[in-house]
C-alpha positions in Angstrom: 221.9 125.0 190.6 222.0 121.6 188.9 218.8 120.0 187.8 217.7 117.1 190.0 215.2 114.3 189.5 212.9 113.1 192.3 211.2 109.7 192.0 208.9 108.0 194.4 208.6 104.2 195.0 205.1 102.8 194.8 205.4 101.9 198.5 206.1 105.5 199.4 203.1 106.8 197.4 200.8 104.1 198.8 201.9 105.0 202.4 201.0 108.7 201.9 197.8 107.8 200.1 196.8 105.6 203.1 197.9 108.3 205.5 195.2 110.7 204.1 192.5 108.2 205.1 194.0 107.4 208.5 194.2 111.0 209.4 190.6 111.6 208.4 189.1 108.4 209.8 191.0 108.9 213.1 189.6 112.4 213.3 192.9 114.2 213.1 191.2 116.3 210.4 187.5 117.1 210.1 187.6 117.3 206.3 189.4 114.9 204.0 190.6 117.9 202.0 192.7 119.0 205.0 194.2 115.5 205.2 195.1 115.8 201.5 196.7 119.2 202.2 198.7 117.8 205.0 200.3 115.1 202.8 200.7 117.6 199.9 203.0 119.6 202.2 205.2 116.5 202.7 205.5 116.2 198.9 206.2 119.9 198.6 209.0 119.7 201.1 210.5 116.8 199.2 210.1 118.5 195.8 211.4 121.9 196.8 213.8 121.3 199.7 215.2 117.8 199.6 218.3 118.7 197.4 219.4 121.5 199.8 218.2 120.2 203.2 221.0 118.6 205.2 220.7 114.8 204.9 222.0 112.2 207.3 223.2 108.7 206.8 220.6 106.2 207.7 221.4 104.1 210.8 222.3 100.5 209.9 219.1 99.2 211.7 217.0 101.2 209.2 219.2 100.8 206.1 216.6 98.8 204.3 214.7 102.0 203.8 217.4 103.9 202.0 220.9 105.3 202.3 220.0 108.7 203.7 217.2 110.5 205.5 215.9 114.0 206.2 213.3 115.1 208.7 210.3 117.2 208.1 208.6 118.7 211.1 204.9 119.0 210.2 203.8 120.4 213.6 205.0 120.6 217.2 204.2 116.9 217.9 205.1 115.1 214.6 208.4 114.8 212.8 208.5 112.8 209.6 211.6 110.9 208.6 211.9 110.6 204.8 214.3 107.9 203.5 215.9 107.9 200.1 218.8 106.9 197.9 220.7 109.3 195.7 222.9 108.7 192.7 224.3 111.8 191.1 221.3 114.1 190.8 218.6 111.5 191.0 216.8 111.0 194.3 214.6 107.9 194.9 212.2 108.4 197.8 211.6 105.0 199.4 210.0 105.3 202.8 208.5 107.6 205.4 207.9 107.1 209.1 207.3 109.5 212.0 208.4 109.9 215.6 205.2 108.1 216.8 206.1 104.8 215.0 208.2 101.8 216.2 210.9 102.6 213.6 211.7 105.9 215.3 213.0 104.1 218.3 215.7 102.5 216.1 217.4 105.9 215.5 218.8 105.7 219.1 220.4 102.3 218.6 
């Protein structure tokens, strides 16, 4: 398999950093370490599966987030949509949202 490079925008990293505290402060997790583990699994999915996972073209209404997206199902209730651009073997991860957000409604337009 060809070597790939995965980079993250500052916006993406900030979003996941903030997610840790939201999950903990909103009592989704009793321990902050568990919230960190939750976001680590998202990074792991990207690092180890993005290149082989079937990607989809981003709908025009969400194209500001990237050219493509994949989804990561973290549990029975939450699906994460990970947006990125790709040039040759370089993936730039730009944005993440989930099925509970306003943006998810735009997938049906």
